[in-house]
DSSP file (Angstrom, degrees, kcal/mol; ACC not computed):
  #  RESIDUE AA STRUCTURE BP1 BP2  ACC     N-H-->O    O-->H-N    N-H-->O    O-->H-N    TCO  KAPPA ALPHA  PHI   PSI    X-CA   Y-CA   Z-CA
    1    1 A M              0   0    0      0, 0.0   146,-2.9     0, 0.0     2,-0.4   0.000 360.0 360.0 360.0 122.7   51.6   18.6  -14.5
    2    2 A K  E     -A  146   0A   0    144,-0.2    23,-2.9    21,-0.2    24,-1.3  -0.833 360.0-167.0 -99.1 134.6   51.2   20.1  -18.0
    3    3 A I  E     -Ab 145  26A   0    142,-3.2   142,-2.4    -2,-0.4     2,-0.5  -0.954  17.1-153.9-126.0 138.8   48.8   23.0  -18.3
    4    4 A G  E     -Ab 144  27A   0     22,-2.3    24,-3.1    -2,-0.4     2,-0.5  -0.960  19.5-162.0-106.2 126.5   47.3   24.8  -21.3
    5    5 A I  E     +Ab 143  28A   0    138,-3.6   138,-2.5    -2,-0.5     2,-0.3  -0.937  17.8 158.7-116.7 128.0   46.4   28.4  -20.6
    6    6 A I  E     - b   0  29A   0     22,-2.6    24,-2.9    -2,-0.5     2,-0.3  -0.903  12.1-179.4-138.4 167.2   44.0   30.4  -22.7
    7    7 A S        +     0   0    0    134,-0.4   124,-2.6    -2,-0.3   125,-0.4  -0.971  58.1  29.4-156.6 163.7   41.8   33.5  -22.4
    8    8 A D        +     0   0    0     23,-2.6   124,-1.6    -2,-0.3    25,-0.2   0.878  54.4 153.8  51.6  52.7   39.3   35.5  -24.5
    9    9 A T    >   -     0   0    0     23,-0.6     3,-1.1    22,-0.3   124,-0.6   0.747  34.6-156.9 -78.7 -24.5   38.0   32.8  -26.7
   10   10 A H  T 3   -     0   0    0     22,-2.6    24,-0.3     1,-0.3    23,-0.2   0.846  69.8 -45.8  51.4  41.1   34.8   34.8  -27.1
   11   11 A G  T 3  S+     0   0    0     22,-3.1     2,-0.4    21,-0.2    -1,-0.3   0.655 121.1  95.5  83.5  16.0   32.7   31.7  -28.0
   12   12 A W    <   -     0   0    0     -3,-1.1     2,-0.5    21,-0.3    -1,-0.2  -0.999  53.3-158.1-143.5 136.7   35.2   30.2  -30.5
   13   13 A I        -     0   0    0     -2,-0.4   119,-0.1   119,-0.1     5,-0.0  -0.964  25.0-124.7-117.0 124.4   37.9   27.5  -30.2
   14   14 A H    >>  -     0   0    0     -2,-0.5     3,-1.8   117,-0.3     4,-0.5  -0.473  19.6-132.6 -64.0 130.6   40.7   27.4  -32.7
   15   15 A P  T >4 S+     0   0    0      0, 0.0     3,-0.8     0, 0.0     4,-0.5   0.823 104.7  57.5 -56.9 -32.8   40.8   23.9  -34.2
   16   16 A R  T 3> S+     0   0    0      1,-0.2     4,-2.3     2,-0.2     3,-0.3   0.655  86.1  79.5 -74.4 -14.2   44.6   23.6  -33.7
   17   17 A L  H <> S+     0   0    0     -3,-1.8     4,-2.1     1,-0.2    -1,-0.2   0.865  87.7  57.4 -60.4 -34.9   44.2   24.3  -30.0
   18   18 A F  H << S+     0   0    0     -3,-0.8    -1,-0.2    -4,-0.5     4,-0.2   0.873 107.6  47.1 -64.1 -37.1   43.2   20.6  -29.6
   19   19 A E  H >4 S+     0   0    0     -4,-0.5     3,-1.1    -3,-0.3     4,-0.3   0.932 113.5  47.3 -67.9 -46.8   46.5   19.5  -31.2
   20   20 A H  H 3< S+     0   0    0     -4,-2.3     3,-0.3     1,-0.2    -2,-0.2   0.803 119.0  40.9 -65.9 -28.8   48.6   21.9  -29.0
   21   21 A F  T >< S+     0   0    0     -4,-2.1     3,-1.1    -5,-0.2    -1,-0.2   0.256  81.0 105.8-103.4  11.7   46.8   20.9  -25.8
   22   22 A K  T <  S+     0   0    0     -3,-1.1    -1,-0.2     1,-0.3    -2,-0.1   0.797  86.3  42.2 -64.6 -26.8   46.6   17.1  -26.5
   23   23 A E  T 3  S+     0   0    0     -3,-0.3    -1,-0.3    -4,-0.3   -21,-0.2   0.439  91.5 108.5 -98.3  -0.8   49.3   16.4  -23.9
   24   24 A V    <   -     0   0    0     -3,-1.1   -21,-0.2     1,-0.1     3,-0.1  -0.404  59.7-147.8 -78.7 155.5   48.2   18.7  -21.2
   25   25 A D  S    S+     0   0    0    -23,-2.9     2,-0.3     1,-0.3   -22,-0.2   0.785  80.5   7.4 -87.4 -32.0   46.6   17.5  -17.9
   26   26 A E  E     -b    3   0A   0    -24,-1.3   -22,-2.3    20,-0.1     2,-0.4  -0.974  62.5-135.9-146.1 157.5   44.3   20.6  -17.5
   27   27 A I  E     -bc   4  48A   0     20,-2.8    22,-2.7    -2,-0.3     2,-0.5  -0.973  16.5-159.9-113.3 132.7   43.2   23.7  -19.4
   28   28 A W  E     -bc   5  49A   0    -24,-3.1   -22,-2.6    -2,-0.4     2,-0.5  -0.967   5.6-164.0-113.2 124.1   43.0   26.9  -17.5
   29   29 A H  E     -bc   6  50A   0     20,-2.7    22,-1.5    -2,-0.5     2,-0.3  -0.938  10.4-156.7-114.0 121.5   40.8   29.6  -19.0
   30   30 A A        -     0   0    0    -24,-2.9    78,-0.4    -2,-0.5    79,-0.1  -0.150  54.2 -83.9 -93.7  38.7   41.2   33.2  -17.8
   31   31 A G  S    S+     0   0    0     20,-0.4   -23,-2.6    -2,-0.3   -22,-0.3   0.025  94.7  90.0  91.6 170.9   37.7   34.4  -18.8
   32   32 A D        +     0   0    0    -24,-0.2   -22,-2.6   -25,-0.2   -23,-0.6   0.940  46.9 163.8  56.2  53.1   35.7   35.8  -21.7
   33   33 A I        -     0   0    0     18,-0.2   -22,-3.1   -24,-0.2   -21,-0.3   0.909  37.1-141.4 -63.2 -44.2   34.8   32.2  -22.5
   34   34 A G        -     0   0    0    -24,-0.3     2,-0.3   -23,-0.2    23,-0.2  -0.235  63.4  -1.1 111.1 -44.1   31.9   33.5  -24.7
   35   35 A N  S  > S-     0   0    0     21,-0.1     4,-1.4     1,-0.1     3,-0.4  -0.966  71.6-104.1-169.2 163.4   29.2   30.9  -23.9
   36   36 A I  H  > S+     0   0    0     -2,-0.3     4,-2.6     1,-0.2     5,-0.2   0.801 114.7  63.7 -68.1 -28.5   28.7   27.8  -21.9
   37   37 A E  H  > S+     0   0    0      2,-0.2     4,-2.3     1,-0.2    -1,-0.2   0.898 101.3  51.2 -61.9 -40.3   29.0   25.6  -25.0
   38   38 A T  H  > S+     0   0    0     -3,-0.4     4,-2.1     2,-0.2    -1,-0.2   0.928 111.5  47.1 -62.6 -45.1   32.6   26.7  -25.5
   39   39 A A  H  X S+     0   0    0     -4,-1.4     4,-2.8     1,-0.2    -2,-0.2   0.903 110.9  52.6 -61.9 -41.5   33.4   25.8  -21.9
   40   40 A D  H  X S+     0   0    0     -4,-2.6     4,-1.8     2,-0.2    -2,-0.2   0.882 107.9  50.6 -64.0 -38.9   31.6   22.4  -22.3
   41   41 A I  H  X S+     0   0    0     -4,-2.3     4,-1.1     2,-0.2    -1,-0.2   0.932 113.8  44.8 -64.0 -45.7   33.7   21.5  -25.4
   42   42 A L  H  X S+     0   0    0     -4,-2.1     4,-2.6     1,-0.2     3,-0.5   0.919 112.8  51.1 -63.9 -43.6   36.9   22.4  -23.6
   43   43 A A  H  < S+     0   0    0     -4,-2.8    -1,-0.2     1,-0.2    -2,-0.2   0.792 107.7  53.1 -66.5 -28.9   35.8   20.5  -20.4
   44   44 A A  H  < S+     0   0    0     -4,-1.8    -1,-0.2    -5,-0.2    -2,-0.2   0.767 112.8  45.5 -74.4 -25.5   34.9   17.4  -22.5
   45   45 A F  H  < S-     0   0    0     -4,-1.1    -2,-0.2    -3,-0.5    -3,-0.1   0.910 132.3 -11.6 -82.2 -47.5   38.4   17.5  -24.0
   46   46 A K  S  < S-     0   0    0     -4,-2.6    -1,-0.3    -5,-0.1   -20,-0.1  -0.967  89.5 -74.9-147.9 156.7   40.5   18.0  -20.8
   47   47 A P        -     0   0    0      0, 0.0   -20,-2.8     0, 0.0     2,-0.5  -0.362  56.4-148.3 -55.3 134.7   39.7   19.0  -17.2
   48   48 A L  E     -c   27   0A   0    -22,-0.2     2,-0.5    -5,-0.1   -20,-0.2  -0.923  23.3-175.1-118.1 130.3   38.9   22.7  -17.2
   49   49 A R  E     +c   28   0A   0    -22,-2.7   -20,-2.7    -2,-0.5     2,-0.3  -0.995  29.4 160.3-115.1 127.5   39.5   25.3  -14.6
   50   50 A A  E     -c   29   0A   0     -2,-0.5    15,-0.6   -22,-0.2     2,-0.3  -0.964  31.3-153.2-147.9 159.7   37.9   28.6  -15.7
   51   51 A V  B     -e   65   0B   0    -22,-1.5   -20,-0.4    -2,-0.3   -18,-0.2  -0.901  31.4-108.9-125.6 159.0   36.7   32.0  -14.5
   52   52 A Y        -     0   0    0     13,-2.1    29,-0.4    -2,-0.3     2,-0.2  -0.554  30.4-151.8 -86.5 157.6   34.1   34.3  -16.2
   53   53 A G    >   -     0   0    0     -2,-0.2     3,-1.3    28,-0.1   -22,-0.1  -0.609  36.1 -85.7-118.7-178.7   35.0   37.5  -17.9
   54   54 A N  T 3  S+     0   0    0      1,-0.3   -23,-0.0    -2,-0.2    -2,-0.0   0.714 124.9  48.3 -65.1 -22.5   33.2   40.7  -18.6
   55   55 A I  T 3  S+     0   0    0      2,-0.0    -1,-0.3     0, 0.0     2,-0.1   0.563  86.6 110.6 -92.7  -7.8   31.5   39.5  -21.8
   56   56 A D    <   -     0   0    0     -3,-1.3   -21,-0.1     1,-0.1    -4,-0.0  -0.431  62.7-131.7 -75.5 140.6   30.2   36.3  -20.2
   57   57 A D     >  -     0   0    0    -23,-0.2     4,-2.3    -2,-0.1     5,-0.2  -0.094  32.3 -87.6 -83.3-178.1   26.5   35.9  -19.7
   58   58 A A  H  > S+     0   0    0      1,-0.2     4,-1.5     2,-0.2     5,-0.1   0.804 123.9  58.1 -62.1 -32.1   24.6   34.8  -16.6
   59   59 A V  H  > S+     0   0    0      2,-0.2     4,-1.1     1,-0.2     3,-0.3   0.953 110.1  42.1 -65.1 -48.9   24.8   31.1  -17.6
   60   60 A V  H >> S+     0   0    0      1,-0.2     4,-2.8     2,-0.2     3,-0.5   0.903 113.0  54.8 -62.7 -41.1   28.6   31.1  -17.6
   61   61 A R  H 3< S+     0   0    0     -4,-2.3    -1,-0.2     1,-0.2    -2,-0.2   0.751 103.3  55.7 -68.0 -24.2   28.6   33.2  -14.4
   62   62 A R  H 3< S+     0   0    0     -4,-1.5    -1,-0.2    -3,-0.3    -2,-0.2   0.810 116.2  36.9 -73.9 -29.3   26.5   30.6  -12.6
   63   63 A V  H << S+     0   0    0     -4,-1.1     2,-0.3    -3,-0.5    -2,-0.2   0.852 119.8  42.8 -90.5 -38.9   29.0   27.8  -13.5
   64   64 A Y  S  < S-     0   0    0     -4,-2.8   -13,-0.2    -5,-0.1     2,-0.1  -0.820  75.5-129.6-115.6 150.6   32.3   29.7  -13.1
   65   65 A K  B     -e   51   0B   0    -15,-0.6   -13,-2.1    -2,-0.3     3,-0.1  -0.392  19.3-121.5 -90.9 168.8   33.6   32.2  -10.5
   66   66 A E  S    S+     0   0    0    -15,-0.2    15,-0.6     1,-0.2     2,-0.4   0.842 101.5  28.3 -75.2 -35.8   35.1   35.6  -11.0
   67   67 A N  E     -F   80   0C   0     13,-0.2     2,-0.4    14,-0.1    13,-0.2  -0.971  66.5-167.6-127.6 141.4   38.3   34.5   -9.1
   68   68 A L  E     +F   79   0C   0     11,-2.4    11,-2.8    -2,-0.4     2,-0.4  -0.969   7.6 179.1-133.0 117.2   39.7   31.0   -8.8
   69   69 A K  E     +F   78   0C   0     -2,-0.4     2,-0.3     9,-0.2     9,-0.2  -0.970  21.5 131.4-119.7 131.7   42.5   30.3   -6.3
   70   70 A F  E     -F   77   0C   0      7,-1.8     7,-3.2    -2,-0.4     2,-0.4  -0.953  50.3 -98.9-162.7 174.8   43.9   26.8   -5.9
   71   71 A K  E     -F   76   0C   0     -2,-0.3     2,-0.5     5,-0.2     5,-0.2  -0.919  21.2-168.0-109.2 136.2   47.1   24.8   -5.7
   72   72 A A  E >  S-F   75   0C   0      3,-2.8     3,-2.5    -2,-0.4     2,-0.4  -0.991  75.7 -38.6-119.9 118.6   48.6   22.9   -8.6
   73   73 A E  T 3  S-     0   0    0     -2,-0.5    77,-0.1     1,-0.3    75,-0.0  -0.552 125.7 -34.2  58.5-121.3   51.3   20.6   -7.4
   74   74 A E  T 3  S+     0   0    0     75,-1.7     2,-0.5    -2,-0.4    -1,-0.3   0.154 118.2 106.2-109.9  16.4   52.9   22.8   -4.6
   75   75 A T  E <   -F   72   0C   0     -3,-2.5    -3,-2.8    74,-0.3     2,-0.4  -0.838  66.2-134.4-105.4 128.6   52.3   26.1   -6.5
   76   76 A S  E     -F   71   0C   0     -2,-0.5    28,-2.1    -5,-0.2    27,-0.9  -0.665  25.6-166.2 -83.9 135.8   49.6   28.5   -5.6
   77   77 A I  E     -Fg  70 104C   0     -7,-3.2    -7,-1.8    -2,-0.4     2,-0.4  -0.928  15.2-172.2-124.3 142.1   47.5   29.8   -8.5
   78   78 A W  E     -Fg  69 105C   0     26,-1.9    28,-3.1    -2,-0.4     2,-0.4  -0.973   9.1-174.7-133.3 121.1   45.1   32.8   -8.9
   79   79 A I  E     +Fg  68 106C   0    -11,-2.8   -11,-2.4    -2,-0.4     2,-0.3  -0.963  15.7 149.1-116.2 132.1   43.1   33.1  -12.1
   80   80 A T  E     -F   67   0C   0     26,-2.2    28,-0.4    -2,-0.4     3,-0.2  -0.943  42.7-128.8-147.9 166.4   40.9   36.1  -12.8
   81   81 A H  S    S+     0   0    0    -15,-0.6    27,-1.8   -29,-0.4     2,-0.9   0.962  96.5  39.0 -85.8 -58.6   39.8   37.9  -16.0
   82   82 A I        +     0   0    0      1,-0.2    -1,-0.3    25,-0.1    27,-0.1  -0.804  68.9 135.0 -96.9 103.5   40.5   41.5  -15.3
   83   83 A G        -     0   0    0     -2,-0.9     7,-1.5    25,-0.4     2,-0.2   0.496  47.7-142.8-124.5 -10.4   43.8   41.7  -13.4
   84   84 A G  E     -J   89   0D   0      5,-0.3    -1,-0.3    24,-0.3     5,-0.3  -0.522  32.2 -83.8  76.1-149.1   45.8   44.4  -15.0
   85   85 A S  E >   -J   88   0D   0      3,-0.7     3,-3.3    -2,-0.2    41,-0.0  -0.960  56.9 -55.8-152.7 165.1   49.6   43.9  -15.2
   86   86 A P  T 3  S+     0   0    0      0, 0.0    -2,-0.0     0, 0.0    31,-0.0  -0.169 128.3  12.9 -50.3 131.0   52.7   44.3  -13.0
   87   87 A G  T 3  S+     0   0    0     31,-0.0    -3,-0.0     1,-0.0    31,-0.0   0.217 132.3  55.2  84.8 -14.9   52.9   47.9  -11.8
   88   88 A H  E <  S+J   85   0D   0     -3,-3.3    -3,-0.7    -5,-0.1     3,-0.1  -0.186  71.7 164.8-142.2  42.8   49.3   48.4  -13.0
   89   89 A Y  E     -J   84   0D   0     -5,-0.3    -5,-0.3     1,-0.1    -6,-0.1  -0.326  47.4 -97.0 -64.9 147.0   47.2   45.8  -11.3
   90   90 A D    >>  -     0   0    0     -7,-1.5     4,-2.2     1,-0.1     3,-1.9  -0.327  32.5-116.7 -62.2 145.2   43.5   46.3  -11.3
   91   91 A I  H 3> S+     0   0    0      1,-0.3     4,-0.6     2,-0.2    -1,-0.1   0.788 111.7  59.8 -56.9 -31.8   42.2   47.9   -8.1
   92   92 A R  H 34 S+     0   0    0      1,-0.2    -1,-0.3     2,-0.1     4,-0.1   0.632 119.2  26.6 -77.0 -11.0   40.1   44.9   -7.2
   93   93 A V  H <> S+     0   0    0     -3,-1.9     4,-2.4   -10,-0.1     5,-0.2   0.580  98.6  86.8-118.2 -18.2   43.1   42.6   -7.1
   94   94 A K  H  X S+     0   0    0     -4,-2.2     4,-2.1     1,-0.2     5,-0.2   0.891  89.2  47.1 -56.0 -50.9   46.0   44.9   -6.2
   95   95 A E  H  X S+     0   0    0     -4,-0.6     4,-2.6     1,-0.2    -1,-0.2   0.909 114.5  47.2 -60.9 -43.7   45.7   44.9   -2.4
   96   96 A E  H  > S+     0   0    0      1,-0.2     4,-3.0     2,-0.2    -1,-0.2   0.874 109.7  53.9 -66.6 -37.5   45.4   41.1   -2.2
   97   97 A I  H  < S+     0   0    0     -4,-2.4    -1,-0.2     1,-0.2    -2,-0.2   0.907 113.2  43.0 -62.6 -41.5   48.4   40.6   -4.6
   98   98 A I  H  < S+     0   0    0     -4,-2.1    -2,-0.2    -5,-0.2    -1,-0.2   0.920 121.9  38.4 -70.3 -44.2   50.6   42.8   -2.4
   99   99 A K  H  < S+     0   0    0     -4,-2.6    -2,-0.2     1,-0.2    -3,-0.2   0.875 136.9  10.9 -75.8 -38.7   49.4   41.2    0.9
  100  100 A N  S  < S-     0   0    0     -4,-3.0    -1,-0.2    -5,-0.2    -2,-0.2  -0.537  79.1-169.9-143.5  69.0   49.1   37.6   -0.2
  101  101 A P        -     0   0    0      0, 0.0    -4,-0.1     0, 0.0     2,-0.1  -0.347  15.5-135.6 -69.1 140.2   50.7   37.0   -3.6
  102  102 A P        -     0   0    0      0, 0.0     3,-0.2     0, 0.0   -25,-0.2  -0.362  23.5-115.4 -76.8 170.5   50.1   33.6   -5.3
  103  103 A D  S    S+     0   0    0    -27,-0.9    21,-2.8     1,-0.3     2,-0.4   0.876 105.6  25.9 -71.4 -38.0   53.1   31.9   -7.0
  104  104 A I  E     -gh  77 124C   0    -28,-2.1   -26,-1.9    19,-0.2     2,-0.5  -0.994  68.4-166.2-130.1 128.5   51.4   32.4  -10.4
  105  105 A F  E     -gh  78 125C   0     19,-2.8    21,-2.7    -2,-0.4     2,-0.4  -0.968  13.0-172.5-113.4 121.7   48.8   35.1  -11.2
  106  106 A I  E     +gh  79 126C   0    -28,-3.1   -26,-2.2    -2,-0.5     2,-0.3  -0.949  13.6 152.4-119.3 130.8   46.9   34.5  -14.5
  107  107 A C        -     0   0    0     19,-2.0    22,-0.3    -2,-0.4   -26,-0.2  -0.935  18.5-169.0-145.9 171.8   44.6   37.0  -16.1
  108  108 A G        +     0   0    0    -27,-1.8     2,-1.5   -28,-0.4   -25,-0.4  -0.090  46.0 102.3-126.6-133.3   43.2   37.9  -19.6
  109  109 A H  S    S+     0   0    0    -78,-0.2   -27,-0.1     1,-0.2   -28,-0.1  -0.204  75.1  74.0  79.0 -42.5   41.2   40.8  -20.9
  110  110 A S  S    S-     0   0    0     -2,-1.5    -1,-0.2     2,-0.2    20,-0.1   0.723  87.0-139.6 -76.3 -19.8   44.0   42.8  -22.5
  111  111 A H        +     0   0    0     18,-0.3    19,-0.6     1,-0.2     2,-0.5   0.625  67.4 117.9  66.1  15.8   44.3   40.4  -25.5
  112  112 A I        -     0   0    0     17,-0.3    17,-0.6    25,-0.1     2,-0.3  -0.955  65.9-132.9-116.8 117.3   48.1   40.9  -25.2
  113  113 A A  E     +I  128   0C   0     -2,-0.5     2,-0.3    15,-0.3    -5,-0.0  -0.505  39.3 161.1 -68.2 129.2   50.2   37.9  -24.4
  114  114 A K  E     +I  127   0C   0     13,-2.7    13,-2.7    -2,-0.3     2,-0.4  -0.954  19.2 179.1-155.5 131.2   52.6   38.8  -21.6
  115  115 A V  E     +I  126   0C   0     -2,-0.3     2,-0.3    11,-0.2    11,-0.2  -0.997  21.0 144.6-132.7 127.8   54.7   36.7  -19.1
  116  116 A M  E     -I  125   0C   0      9,-2.0     9,-3.1    -2,-0.4     2,-0.6  -0.989  47.7-113.0-159.1 154.5   57.0   38.3  -16.6
  117  117 A Y  E     -I  124   0C   0     -2,-0.3     2,-0.8     7,-0.2     7,-0.2  -0.807  26.4-150.9 -88.8 125.1   58.3   37.8  -13.0
  118  118 A D  E  >> -I  123   0C   0      5,-3.0     5,-1.8    -2,-0.6     4,-1.6  -0.858   9.2-168.7 -98.7 105.5   57.0   40.6  -10.8
  119  119 A K  T  45S+     0   0    0     -2,-0.8    -1,-0.2     3,-0.2     5,-0.0   0.836  74.5  66.6 -64.9 -36.6   59.7   41.0   -8.1
  120  120 A R  T  45S+     0   0    0      1,-0.2    -1,-0.2     2,-0.1    -2,-0.0   0.953 119.9  18.1 -59.4 -56.3   57.7   43.3   -5.8
  121  121 A P  T  45S-     0   0    0      0, 0.0    -1,-0.2     0, 0.0    -2,-0.2   0.700 108.6-121.9 -85.6 -14.6   55.1   40.8   -4.7
  122  122 A G  T  <5 +     0   0    0     -4,-1.6     2,-0.3     1,-0.2    -3,-0.2   0.964  63.1 127.9  78.0  56.2   57.2   37.8   -5.9
  123  123 A L  E   < - I   0 118C   0     -5,-1.8    -5,-3.0   -18,-0.0     2,-0.6  -0.955  61.5-115.6-140.3 159.1   54.9   36.2   -8.5
  124  124 A L  E     -hI 104 117C   0    -21,-2.8   -19,-2.8    -2,-0.3     2,-0.5  -0.872  31.8-151.4 -93.9 121.0   54.9   35.0  -12.0
  125  125 A Y  E     -hI 105 116C   0     -9,-3.1    -9,-2.0    -2,-0.6     2,-0.4  -0.810  16.1-177.7 -95.3 129.0   52.5   37.0  -14.1
  126  126 A I  E     +hI 106 115C   0    -21,-2.7   -19,-2.0    -2,-0.5   -11,-0.2  -0.985  16.5 170.4-132.0 123.8   50.9   35.2  -17.1
  127  127 A N  E     - I   0 114C   0    -13,-2.7   -13,-2.7    -2,-0.4   -19,-0.2  -0.973  17.7-160.5-123.5 115.0   48.4   36.7  -19.6
  128  128 A P  E     - I   0 113C   0      0, 0.0   -15,-0.3     0, 0.0     2,-0.2   0.467  32.0-132.6 -76.5   1.5   48.0   34.2  -22.5
  129  129 A G        -     0   0    0    -17,-0.6     2,-0.5   -22,-0.3   -17,-0.3  -0.549  48.5 -40.3  79.3-151.2   46.6   36.9  -24.8
  130  130 A A        -     0   0    0    -19,-0.6    11,-2.2     9,-0.5  -122,-0.2  -0.961  41.3-176.1-120.7 127.6   43.5   36.0  -26.8
  131  131 A A        +     0   0    0   -124,-2.6  -117,-0.3    -2,-0.5  -122,-0.2   0.509  56.8 101.3 -94.9  -6.6   42.8   32.6  -28.3
  132  132 A G  S    S-     0   0    0   -124,-1.6  -122,-0.1  -125,-0.4  -123,-0.1  -0.282  75.5-126.3 -85.6 166.0   39.6   33.7  -30.0
  133  133 A Y  S    S+     0   0    0   -124,-0.6     2,-0.3    30,-0.1    31,-0.1   0.756  91.4  62.3 -75.2 -29.8   38.7   34.7  -33.5
  134  134 A Y  S    S+     0   0    0   -125,-0.3     2,-0.3  -126,-0.1    -2,-0.2  -0.766  73.8  62.7-107.5 146.4   37.1   38.0  -32.5
  135  135 A G  S    S-     0   0    0     -2,-0.3   -24,-0.0     1,-0.1  -127,-0.0  -0.878  87.3 -69.8 139.6-168.5   38.7   41.0  -30.8
  136  136 A F  S    S+     0   0    0     -2,-0.3    -1,-0.1     0, 0.0     2,-0.1   0.334  86.8 112.8-104.7   4.9   41.3   43.7  -31.3
  137  137 A H        -     0   0    0      1,-0.1    26,-0.1    -3,-0.1     3,-0.1  -0.398  59.6-144.8 -75.4 155.8   44.4   41.4  -31.0
  138  138 A K  S    S+     0   0    0      1,-0.2    25,-2.6   -27,-0.2     2,-0.4   0.862  82.2  30.6 -86.9 -40.7   46.6   40.8  -34.1
  139  139 A F  E    S- D   0 162A   0     23,-0.3    -9,-0.5    25,-0.0     2,-0.4  -0.933  77.0-125.2-123.4 144.8   47.5   37.2  -33.3
  140  140 A M  E     + D   0 161A   0     21,-3.0    20,-3.4    -2,-0.4    21,-0.6  -0.740  42.0 178.6 -84.3 129.6   45.6   34.4  -31.5
  141  141 A T  E     + D   0 159A   0    -11,-2.2  -134,-0.4    -2,-0.4     2,-0.3  -0.894  20.9 174.7-135.8 161.5   47.8   33.0  -28.7
  142  142 A A  E     - D   0 158A   0     16,-1.8    16,-3.3    -2,-0.3     2,-0.4  -0.927  22.3-129.7-151.7 170.4   47.8   30.5  -25.9
  143  143 A I  E     -AD   5 157A   0   -138,-2.5  -138,-3.6    -2,-0.3     2,-0.4  -0.978  10.1-164.7-130.9 143.6   50.4   29.2  -23.4
  144  144 A R  E     +AD   4 156A   0     12,-2.3    12,-3.0    -2,-0.4     2,-0.3  -0.993  21.0 164.9-124.9 136.2   51.6   25.8  -22.5
  145  145 A V  E     -A    3   0A   0   -142,-2.4  -142,-3.2    -2,-0.4     2,-0.4  -0.970  28.3-134.4-148.5 158.3   53.6   25.2  -19.3
  146  146 A Q  E     -AD   2 153A   0      7,-2.5     7,-2.8    -2,-0.3     2,-0.5  -0.957  13.2-164.4-119.4 139.5   54.7   22.5  -17.0
  147  147 A I  E     + D   0 152A   0   -146,-2.9     2,-0.5    -2,-0.4     5,-0.2  -0.990   8.4 177.9-123.3 124.2   54.6   22.7  -13.1
  148  148 A D  E >   - D   0 151A   0      3,-3.0     3,-2.6    -2,-0.5     2,-0.7  -0.926  69.0 -54.6-125.4 104.1   56.6   20.2  -11.0
  149  149 A G  T 3  S-     0   0    0     -2,-0.5   -75,-1.7     1,-0.3   -74,-0.3  -0.542 123.0 -21.7  66.1-111.7   56.1   20.9   -7.3
  150  150 A K  T 3  S+     0   0    0     -2,-0.7     2,-0.5   -77,-0.1    -1,-0.3   0.318 117.0 104.9-107.4   3.7   57.1   24.6   -7.1
  151  151 A V  E <   -D  148   0A   0     -3,-2.6    -3,-3.0   -76,-0.0     2,-0.5  -0.764  51.7-164.9 -94.0 126.3   59.2   24.5  -10.3
  152  152 A I  E     +D  147   0A   0     -2,-0.5     2,-0.3    -5,-0.2    -5,-0.2  -0.941  28.2 146.3-109.3 123.3   57.6   26.2  -13.4
  153  153 A H  E     +D  146   0A   0     -7,-2.8    -7,-2.5    -2,-0.5    -2,-0.0  -0.912  36.0  43.0-151.4 174.3   59.3   25.2  -16.6
  154  154 A D  E     +     0   0A   0     -2,-0.3     2,-0.3     1,-0.2    -1,-0.1   0.851  66.0 177.3  52.3  42.4   59.1   24.5  -20.4
  155  155 A M  E     -     0   0A   0    -10,-0.2     2,-0.4    -3,-0.1   -10,-0.2  -0.586   5.1-172.7 -77.1 135.5   56.7   27.5  -20.9
  156  156 A E  E     -D  144   0A   0    -12,-3.0   -12,-2.3    -2,-0.3     2,-0.6  -0.994  22.1-141.6-131.8 134.7   55.8   28.0  -24.6
  157  157 A L  E     -D  143   0A   0     -2,-0.4     2,-0.6   -14,-0.2   -14,-0.2  -0.852  22.7-153.2 -89.2 124.8   53.9   30.7  -26.3
  158  158 A I  E     -D  142   0A   0    -16,-3.3   -16,-1.8    -2,-0.6     2,-0.6  -0.892   3.3-157.8-103.8 121.6   51.7   29.2  -28.9
  159  159 A E  E     -D  141   0A   0     -2,-0.6   -18,-0.2   -18,-0.2     3,-0.1  -0.890   8.3-174.2-100.8 119.2   50.8   31.4  -31.9
  160  160 A L  E     -     0   0A   0    -20,-3.4     7,-0.4    -2,-0.6     2,-0.2   0.436  49.6 -95.9 -93.3  -1.7   47.6   30.2  -33.6
  161  161 A G  E     -D  140   0A   0    -21,-0.6   -21,-3.0     5,-0.1    -1,-0.4  -0.560  63.3 -26.0 115.0 179.5   47.8   32.6  -36.5
  162  162 A E  E >  S-D  139   0A   0    -23,-0.2     3,-2.1    -2,-0.2   -23,-0.3  -0.413  72.3-100.4 -69.3 140.1   46.3   36.0  -37.3
  163  163 A R  T 3  S+     0   0    0    -25,-2.6   -30,-0.1     1,-0.3    -1,-0.1  -0.335 110.1  22.2 -57.8 137.5   43.0   36.9  -35.7
  164  164 A G  T 3  S+     0   0    0      1,-0.1     2,-0.4   -31,-0.1    -1,-0.3   0.405 108.4  90.1  84.6  -3.5   40.2   36.3  -38.2
  165  165 A K    <   -     0   0    0     -3,-2.1     2,-0.6     2,-0.0    -1,-0.1  -0.992  58.2-160.4-127.5 130.5   42.2   33.9  -40.3
  166  166 A V        +     0   0    0     -2,-0.4     2,-0.4    -3,-0.1    -5,-0.1  -0.938  12.0 175.1-115.2 118.1   42.2   30.1  -39.7
  167  167 A T              0   0    0     -2,-0.6  -151,-0.2    -7,-0.4    -2,-0.0  -0.974 360.0 360.0-117.7 136.3   45.0   28.0  -41.1
  168  168 A L              0   0    0     -2,-0.4    -1,-0.1  -153,-0.1    -2,-0.0   0.418 360.0 360.0-102.2 360.0   45.1   24.3  -40.2
């Protein structure tokens, strides 16, 4: 199963994202979608699993949840928008991460791409950074990864260019 992971699109989709995600089976969006139209465009392109973020309005929040837990292949996944990072998990997720860690924990919000294995709870932490045009990040980023059973491999950080500049 090939997955495209994004966050913090803030109502805008980089045109090259469609090229980078053309071979994925699903897109996972870790919140701050921006508006329901952005989610609809992504969902029309590939199956979309998404959560809402702190900037998302009531329309987005009616369609998407704050937390999304599911299995992909044999791998347990938890996606939320505000999750913190290893050693500094947000208070609303920390206890659950320690007691019942997923295999992969995905969040956004920081606009900083970061992937690391957190040994204490035993999970792979993924923050794809920010794929959107707006925000305080320097570069627009996304992640592409493959999951086979419980094996996670071929992870790639996709750099879409400098925030505020679109090159095709």
